C-alpha positions as CSV (number, residue, x, y, z in Angstrom):
1,X,84.3,59.2,5.2
2,X,82.1,57.0,4.5
3,X,80.3,57.0,8.4
4,X,79.6,60.6,7.9
5,X,78.1,60.3,4.4
6,X,75.2,57.7,5.5
7,X,73.4,60.4,6.4
8,X,73.3,62.9,4.2
9,X,72.6,60.3,1.6
10,X,69.8,59.3,3.7
11,X,68.2,62.8,3.2
12,X,69.0,62.5,-0.3
13,X,67.4,59.0,-0.8
14,X,64.5,60.2,1.2
15,X,63.6,63.6,-0.8
16,X,64.1,61.5,-4.0
17,X,60.7,59.0,-2.5
18,X,59.6,62.6,-0.6
19,X,59.1,65.1,-3.8
20,X,57.4,63.4,-6.3
21,X,54.6,62.3,-3.3
22,X,54.1,66.0,-2.9
23,X,54.6,67.0,-6.3
24,X,51.5,64.6,-6.9
25,X,49.3,66.4,-4.1
26,X,49.9,69.7,-5.5
27,X,48.9,68.4,-8.6
28,X,45.8,66.8,-7.2
29,X,45.1,70.0,-4.4
30,X,44.9,71.8,-8.1
31,X,42.2,69.1,-9.6
32,X,40.5,69.7,-6.8
33,X,40.1,73.2,-6.5
34,X,39.2,73.2,-10.6
35,X,36.4,70.6,-10.5
36,X,35.0,69.8,-7.0
37,X,35.6,73.4,-5.1
38,X,32.8,75.7,-5.8
39,X,32.4,79.2,-5.5
40,X,36.2,80.0,-7.5
41,X,36.6,81.9,-10.3
42,X,39.1,81.5,-12.9
43,X,41.7,84.3,-12.0
44,X,41.5,82.8,-8.3
45,X,42.4,79.0,-9.5
46,X,45.1,80.2,-11.5
47,X,46.4,82.1,-8.7
48,X,46.7,78.6,-7.0
49,X,48.5,76.7,-9.9
50,X,51.0,79.7,-10.2
51,X,51.9,78.8,-6.0
52,X,51.4,75.1,-6.8
53,X,54.5,75.9,-9.8
54,X,56.7,78.0,-7.8
55,X,56.2,75.1,-4.9
56,X,57.0,72.4,-7.5
57,X,60.2,74.2,-9.2
58,X,61.5,74.5,-5.0
59,X,60.8,70.4,-4.9
60,X,62.5,69.8,-8.2
61,X,66.0,72.0,-6.8
62,X,65.4,70.3,-3.7
63,X,66.9,66.8,-4.6
64,X,69.8,68.1,-6.3
65,X,70.5,70.7,-3.8
66,X,70.7,67.6,-1.1
67,X,72.6,66.1,-3.4
68,X,75.3,68.2,-3.8
69,X,75.2,68.6,0.2
70,X,75.8,64.8,0.6
71,X,78.9,65.0,-1.8
72,X,80.6,67.8,-0.7
73,X,84.2,66.9,0.5
74,X,85.8,68.7,3.7
75,X,88.9,69.8,3.1
76,X,91.1,71.0,5.6
């Protein structure tokens, strides 16, 4: 039983490391669009921020889904 869970737990652990990195990247992209990129209006920037929020929601739920997947047991 433990042998089948090891790969799943590694995927969960990787998601715990990778998810905050991607969320930080989204934050930096929003910062770049607001402060550095020229020619964008505030409604356009708000659109990008909203898309980043949706991606952030998916990235927040991803580790929880992977944890559930990793801890599932097969019933015969």
